[in-house]
C-alpha positions as CSV (number, residue, x, y, z in Angstrom):
1,M,123.4,109.5,97.3
2,P,120.3,110.4,95.7
3,S,118.6,112.8,98.1
4,G,115.1,111.9,96.5
5,V,112.6,109.4,96.2
6,A,113.3,106.4,94.0
7,I,110.6,106.0,91.5
8,T,110.9,102.6,90.0
9,G,107.9,101.5,88.0
10,M,105.0,103.7,86.4
11,G,101.5,102.9,84.4
12,I,99.5,105.3,82.2
13,I,96.1,105.3,80.2
14,S,95.1,107.8,78.0
15,S,93.7,109.1,74.7
16,I,96.9,109.2,73.1
17,G,97.8,105.1,74.2
18,Q,97.1,102.2,77.1
19,S,100.8,102.2,78.1
20,V,104.1,104.1,78.7
21,E,105.4,103.5,75.5
22,E,101.9,104.0,73.5
23,N,101.8,107.0,75.2
24,W,105.3,107.9,74.4
25,H,105.5,107.5,70.7
26,S,102.2,109.5,70.2
27,L,104.0,112.2,72.1
28,V,106.9,112.6,70.0
29,R,104.8,112.2,67.0
30,E,102.9,114.7,68.1
31,K,99.7,112.6,67.8
32,H,96.8,114.5,70.0
33,G,93.8,112.1,71.6
34,I,91.1,114.9,71.2
35,S,87.6,113.9,69.9
36,R,84.3,113.9,70.3
37,V,82.4,112.2,72.6
38,E,81.5,108.2,71.3
39,N,81.3,106.3,74.9
40,F,77.9,108.0,76.4
41,T,75.3,110.3,75.1
42,T,75.5,113.9,76.0
43,T,73.5,117.0,75.2
44,H,77.0,118.5,74.3
45,V,78.4,115.7,71.8
46,D,78.7,118.8,68.7
47,D,80.4,121.7,71.0
48,I,82.6,120.3,72.9
49,M,86.0,117.9,72.1
50,V,87.4,115.5,74.8
51,G,90.4,113.3,75.3
52,E,88.1,110.2,75.5
53,I,89.5,106.4,75.9
54,K,88.2,104.3,73.1
55,L,87.6,101.5,74.8
56,T,84.2,100.4,76.7
57,N,83.8,99.3,80.1
58,E,83.0,95.7,79.0
59,E,86.5,95.7,76.6
60,L,88.2,97.4,80.4
61,I,86.4,94.7,82.3
62,Y,87.5,91.9,79.4
63,R,91.0,93.1,79.3
64,L,91.7,93.2,83.5
65,G,90.0,89.4,84.0
66,L,87.2,90.9,86.1
67,P,83.7,89.0,86.4
68,E,81.1,90.3,84.8
69,T,78.8,90.9,87.8
70,N,82.0,93.8,89.3
71,T,81.2,96.9,90.7
72,F,84.3,98.4,88.7
73,T,83.3,102.3,88.0
74,R,85.1,103.3,84.7
75,T,87.2,105.8,87.1
76,A,88.5,102.2,89.2
77,L,88.7,100.1,85.9
78,L,91.2,102.9,84.2
79,G,93.0,103.3,87.8
80,L,93.6,99.2,87.9
81,C,94.6,99.3,84.0
82,A,97.6,102.0,85.1
83,A,98.5,100.8,88.6
84,K,98.7,97.6,87.2
85,E,101.4,98.5,84.5
86,A,103.2,100.2,87.3
87,V,103.6,97.2,89.8
88,D,104.6,95.1,87.0
89,Q,107.3,97.7,86.1
90,A,108.6,97.8,89.2
91,G,108.9,93.8,89.4
92,I,106.6,93.5,92.2
93,L,105.7,89.7,92.9
94,D,104.9,90.2,96.4
95,M,102.5,93.5,98.1
96,Q,103.3,91.9,101.7
97,T,107.4,92.0,101.6
98,Y,107.7,95.3,102.5
99,R,105.4,98.3,104.3
100,T,103.5,99.0,101.0
101,G,100.8,101.5,101.1
102,L,98.3,103.0,98.1
103,I,97.6,106.7,97.6
104,S,95.0,107.2,94.4
105,S,93.3,109.9,93.9
106,T,90.3,110.8,91.9
107,S,87.5,114.1,91.7
108,V,84.5,111.6,89.2
109,G,84.6,109.0,91.2
110,G,81.9,106.5,90.9
111,M,79.8,109.3,88.9
112,D,79.3,107.5,86.1
113,F,77.3,105.2,87.9
114,T,75.1,107.6,90.0
115,E,74.5,109.6,86.7
116,R,73.2,106.0,84.9
117,Y,71.3,104.6,88.2
118,F,70.1,107.1,90.5
119,Y,66.8,107.5,89.2
120,D,66.4,103.7,89.4
121,Y,67.8,103.0,92.8
122,L,64.6,102.9,94.4
123,T,62.7,100.8,91.9
124,E,65.3,98.2,91.4
125,P,66.7,96.6,94.2
126,A,69.3,94.8,91.9
127,L,70.9,98.8,91.0
128,Q,71.6,99.4,94.5
129,R,74.6,97.1,94.7
130,Y,76.2,99.9,93.0
131,I,75.3,103.2,95.6
132,T,78.5,102.7,97.6
133,S,80.6,102.6,94.1
134,H,80.2,106.4,94.2
135,D,82.5,107.3,96.6
136,A,85.7,108.4,95.6
137,G,87.2,106.2,98.2
138,D,85.8,103.3,96.4
139,S,88.1,102.7,93.4
140,T,91.2,103.1,95.7
141,H,90.0,100.2,97.5
142,K,89.4,98.3,94.4
143,I,92.5,98.6,93.1
144,A,94.4,97.6,96.3
145,D,92.2,94.9,96.6
146,Y,93.0,93.6,93.0
147,L,96.5,94.4,93.6
148,G,96.9,92.2,96.8
149,L,97.6,95.8,99.2
150,Q,96.9,95.3,102.6
151,G,98.7,98.3,104.1
152,F,98.0,101.8,104.0
153,V,95.5,103.0,101.6
154,T,94.0,106.4,101.4
155,T,92.2,108.8,98.9
156,I,93.2,112.5,97.7
157,S,90.8,115.0,96.1
158,T,92.2,118.2,95.9
159,A,91.1,118.8,92.5
160,C,93.3,119.1,89.5
161,S,96.2,118.5,91.9
162,S,94.7,115.5,93.3
163,A,97.8,113.3,92.0
164,A,100.5,115.7,92.8
165,N,99.4,115.5,96.2
166,A,99.1,112.1,96.5
167,I,102.8,112.0,94.9
168,M,103.9,114.3,97.6
169,M,102.5,112.4,100.5
170,G,103.9,109.5,99.4
171,A,107.3,110.6,99.2
172,R,106.9,112.3,102.7
173,L,105.7,108.8,104.2
174,I,108.8,106.9,103.0
175,Q,111.1,110.3,104.2
176,S,109.8,109.7,107.3
177,G,110.7,105.8,107.5
178,R,106.6,105.0,107.8
179,L,106.6,102.8,104.7
180,D,109.2,101.4,102.7
181,R,106.9,101.5,99.2
182,V,104.2,103.7,98.0
183,I,102.0,103.2,95.2
184,V,100.8,106.4,94.1
185,G,98.9,108.5,91.3
186,G,95.3,109.1,90.3
187,A,92.2,108.4,88.0
188,D,89.3,109.9,86.6
189,A,86.6,109.1,83.6
190,L,84.6,111.7,81.9
191,S,80.9,111.5,82.8
192,K,78.4,114.0,82.4
193,F,78.3,115.3,85.5
194,T,81.8,116.9,84.8
195,I,81.0,117.9,81.6
196,N,77.7,119.6,82.1
197,G,79.4,121.3,85.1
198,F,82.7,123.2,83.2
199,K,79.6,123.4,80.3
200,T,78.6,125.9,83.1
201,L,81.3,127.5,83.8
202,M,82.0,128.3,80.2
203,I,85.5,127.3,80.2
204,L,85.0,124.0,77.7
205,S,86.9,124.8,74.3
206,D,84.3,124.0,70.9
207,G,87.6,123.2,69.4
208,L,91.1,121.8,69.9
209,C,92.5,123.8,73.2
210,Q,95.4,126.2,72.8
211,P,97.8,126.2,75.9
212,F,99.1,129.9,75.9
213,D,97.6,131.0,72.9
214,Q,96.4,134.5,73.2
215,H,92.9,133.3,71.1
216,R,92.6,130.4,73.5
217,K,89.0,129.7,74.8
218,G,89.1,126.8,77.1
219,L,89.7,123.5,77.6
220,N,89.1,120.2,77.0
221,L,88.2,117.4,79.1
222,G,90.0,114.6,79.1
223,E,90.0,111.2,81.1
224,A,92.7,109.1,81.8
225,A,94.9,107.5,84.7
226,A,98.1,107.1,86.2
227,Y,100.5,105.8,88.7
228,L,104.2,105.7,89.9
229,V,106.1,102.8,92.3
230,L,108.1,105.0,94.9
231,E,110.5,103.2,97.1
232,S,113.0,103.3,99.4
233,A,116.6,104.0,99.0
234,E,117.0,101.1,101.4
235,V,114.4,98.7,98.9
236,V,116.3,99.6,95.9
237,Q,120.0,98.8,97.1
238,K,118.2,95.6,98.8
239,E,116.4,94.6,95.6
240,N,119.1,96.0,93.0
241,K,116.1,98.0,91.4
242,K,116.6,100.2,88.3
243,V,115.6,103.5,89.0
244,L,113.8,105.7,86.2
245,A,113.9,108.7,87.9
246,Y,113.9,110.8,91.4
247,L,111.2,112.7,93.1
248,A,113.3,115.6,94.0
249,G,111.3,118.1,95.2
250,Y,107.8,118.9,96.2
251,G,105.4,121.4,97.4
252,N,102.1,122.8,97.3
253,A,100.5,126.1,98.4
254,N,96.8,127.7,98.5
255,D,96.3,131.4,97.4
256,A,92.5,131.2,98.8
257,F,91.8,133.4,96.0
258,H,88.3,132.1,94.6
259,Q,86.6,128.9,94.5
260,T,87.6,127.9,90.4
261,A,90.0,130.8,89.5
262,S,93.6,131.5,90.1
263,S,95.0,134.6,91.4
264,E,95.9,137.0,89.0
265,D,99.4,137.4,90.3
266,G,99.6,133.6,90.2
267,E,100.6,133.9,94.2
268,G,99.6,130.3,94.6
269,A,101.4,128.6,92.1
270,F,104.6,130.8,92.7
271,L,104.5,129.8,96.3
272,A,104.3,125.7,95.2
273,M,107.1,125.9,92.8
274,Q,109.5,128.1,95.5
275,K,108.6,125.2,98.3
276,A,109.4,122.5,95.2
277,L,112.7,124.1,94.4
278,K,113.5,124.8,98.3
279,V,112.7,121.0,99.3
280,A,114.5,119.7,95.9
281,G,117.9,122.4,97.1
282,L,117.5,123.9,93.7
283,Q,117.7,127.0,91.8
284,A,115.5,128.3,89.2
285,T,118.3,127.7,86.3
286,D,118.9,124.4,87.5
287,I,115.7,123.2,85.9
288,D,115.7,122.2,82.4
289,Y,112.4,121.6,80.9
290,V,108.6,122.5,82.7
291,N,105.6,120.5,82.0
292,V,102.9,123.6,82.8
293,H,99.3,122.8,83.9
294,G,98.5,124.8,80.8
295,T,94.5,124.2,80.9
296,A,94.2,127.0,78.3
297,T,91.4,128.5,80.2
298,P,92.1,132.4,80.0
299,N,92.8,132.9,83.6
300,N,95.1,129.4,84.2
301,D,97.7,130.6,81.6
302,L,98.1,134.2,82.5
303,S,98.0,133.5,86.0
304,E,100.6,130.8,85.3
305,G,102.5,132.4,82.9
306,R,102.7,135.7,85.8
307,A,104.1,133.0,88.4
308,L,106.7,131.3,86.0
309,I,108.4,134.5,85.5
310,R,108.3,136.0,88.7
311,I,110.5,131.8,89.5
312,F,112.2,132.2,86.3
313,G,112.5,135.9,85.6
314,N,114.2,136.0,81.4
315,Q,115.4,133.0,81.7
316,M,112.7,130.7,80.7
317,P,113.4,127.0,80.4
318,P,111.9,125.4,77.8
319,F,108.4,124.5,78.5
320,S,105.0,123.1,77.4
321,S,101.8,122.0,78.1
322,T,100.8,118.4,77.6
323,K,97.3,118.8,78.0
324,A,96.6,119.6,74.2
325,F,97.5,115.9,73.6
326,T,95.4,114.4,76.4
327,G,92.6,117.0,77.5
328,H,92.9,118.4,81.3
329,T,92.2,114.7,83.1
330,L,91.2,116.7,86.2
331,A,92.0,114.5,89.4
332,A,95.0,112.5,87.2
333,A,96.4,114.9,85.1
334,A,99.8,115.0,87.9
335,A,100.2,111.6,87.7
336,I,99.8,111.6,83.9
337,E,102.4,114.8,83.6
338,A,104.9,112.9,86.2
339,V,105.0,109.7,83.5
340,Y,105.4,112.4,80.9
341,S,108.1,114.1,83.5
342,I,109.8,110.5,83.9
343,L,110.1,110.3,80.1
344,A,111.5,114.0,79.4
345,L,113.8,113.2,81.6
346,Q,114.9,109.5,80.2
347,R,114.7,109.9,76.6
348,E,116.1,113.8,77.1
349,T,112.8,115.3,74.7
350,A,111.1,118.7,75.6
351,F,107.5,117.7,74.0
352,A,105.7,120.6,71.7
353,N,102.9,122.7,72.9
354,L,100.1,121.3,70.4
355,N,97.8,124.3,68.9
356,F,99.9,127.1,69.5
357,E,100.2,130.0,67.1
358,T,99.8,133.6,68.8
359,P,101.9,135.1,71.8
360,M,99.7,136.1,74.8
361,E,99.6,140.2,75.0
362,E,100.3,139.9,78.8
363,F,104.2,138.8,78.1
364,V,106.6,137.3,76.4
365,L,106.7,133.4,76.7
366,I,106.7,131.1,73.6
367,P,106.4,127.3,74.5
368,E,107.9,124.7,72.4
369,T,106.1,124.4,69.5
370,E,107.5,121.2,68.3
371,T,109.1,118.2,69.9
372,K,112.6,119.3,71.1
373,L,116.0,116.5,71.6
374,T,117.6,118.7,74.4
375,P,119.6,117.7,77.3
376,I,117.6,117.6,80.4
377,R,118.6,116.8,84.1
378,K,115.4,118.2,86.4
379,V,111.8,118.8,85.5
380,L,109.6,120.7,86.7
381,S,105.7,120.1,86.6
382,N,102.9,122.0,87.4
383,S,99.3,121.1,88.8
384,F,96.7,123.6,90.1
385,G,93.2,123.2,91.0
386,F,90.1,124.9,91.9
387,G,90.0,126.2,95.4
388,G,93.4,127.4,95.1
389,N,95.4,123.9,95.4
390,C,98.3,124.5,93.8
391,S,100.8,122.0,93.3
392,T,104.5,121.7,92.0
393,L,106.5,118.5,91.9
394,I,110.2,118.1,90.1
395,F,112.3,115.3,88.8
396,S,115.8,114.5,88.2
397,E,117.7,111.8,86.9
398,S,119.6,111.3,90.0
């Protein structure tokens, strides 16, 4: 009997594809989705590159069959696209059959509406209906309503580890017997606010990001959404469900080192990985592939690299950062990379770490530079956020 929580559906939309299969094909063809900003105006259009989904809000609204008068932010629209695919793949026809929950994560929330209408709210009453869409929980409730979900609904926002914590919380609710099924993941859209904020932090690259490269200059922001359907062993058995993979382990930690920087020795990352391995009942040598957080910032890659060495020593499994494909999608990142981790398991493929050229001088850690077919039974996925929020998930085939 598998010890983890079953994953029976997954959905995704990102700059490299509007479905799980489209994302898969881009990954194995090593086709990134990094470009200049096109969907909105920014003063930084020429000095940054982003992972932008080349669909307008109007196109997303039409795809989802929403009325023109809706108040769905871009975050909610992207989240709904991915959540719908996950639910459809899981074959869920009635949300009320089992105790079902939704745990969604976001950091941007409705900022795209706020920055568009902020100065007009007082003079144009018709626009005031968008005010409540700013709240992070608004997108979660809109997704729940669209799916017909009336059970447990909550939102998590722990920066770039948000979706990992949503997945972890969903698993614990199932394991404790509180829920039978949970839809978990996250969504974030690009906005002027986040671009300006990260530009102020001076951690955006003006070219393609280079995770774990000596000459890395910073990250590429991205927008995306991804969701998984977690189900209990009882539901899987009763419904004779096909299981895509199992969430075997999870762990989170906070090194409380700095508001935005990771600790130099990677203490938070180390503790998160150590906890996930313990929950899964695994040794480091059991891991066949690592989807690293790998933001391509000087601080993250150095900190995460040192944490990886503390965990794996001189037996580092194949690893890569897929953020060079999609950009860093903030609160959605862990869900995006959960889908990629499951694809790696299902199709025994370690994905390429694009744009890598020169090993870092601090240690000898060389990621996979080409798509590689290799036996994969266990995948470890890292997601680390501002404020020291570090989380790790482990996926297994059984």
